[in-house]
Steps between C-alpha positions, in 0.01 A plus 500: 500500500437576143748458208411745204649505163430738212652635181564841367696660217780756487530735192772322307704821474474544879609152612854619611355789696255262660791262604694799638214625705465167663866514599404809715163416650447735799555340828187672631292321223642167585420560874143617398445186301616281790272689734213432278562121527691455169806291489702288244423744226687399184494668158617295189562664163506331150527754223267766610255252684495507870384214730452593858435275795460578867377359819276690732236455783218677325569633149191734495580634837847565392387688193265705709775600740741586217277682252506851678846481655727784369797253452298265291343790291843625419627148404181428278541847326849415424423151368202638299749667274664176421208256468343373173166379448408127568302380194368211706305720734120500472312841506517631854755251621820651664724202511523157341486283801594134475303219675729282705478132407822352659747603769791300632682600819 
């Protein structure tokens, strides 16, 4: 099992819309994530900064399974309208991943 954590940003003027969208995540999208091996997905918000963490069997395999699925494409298109630019990203880097240094069960 892998634990993955990364951060992103929402456009400050779109925070409420982002929160509302996550009150109505499509059931088929949640089922898709589960079938790809993703579980315990949590999104935290501070201001316009997002911190996401999840557990999965194989993150790269999950990404490959999701990337061309119509439900994921619709969700990502909807989220793209709300997302800001993360200034911590390096050129060519898509997400600012965190390195796990401690975990307590």
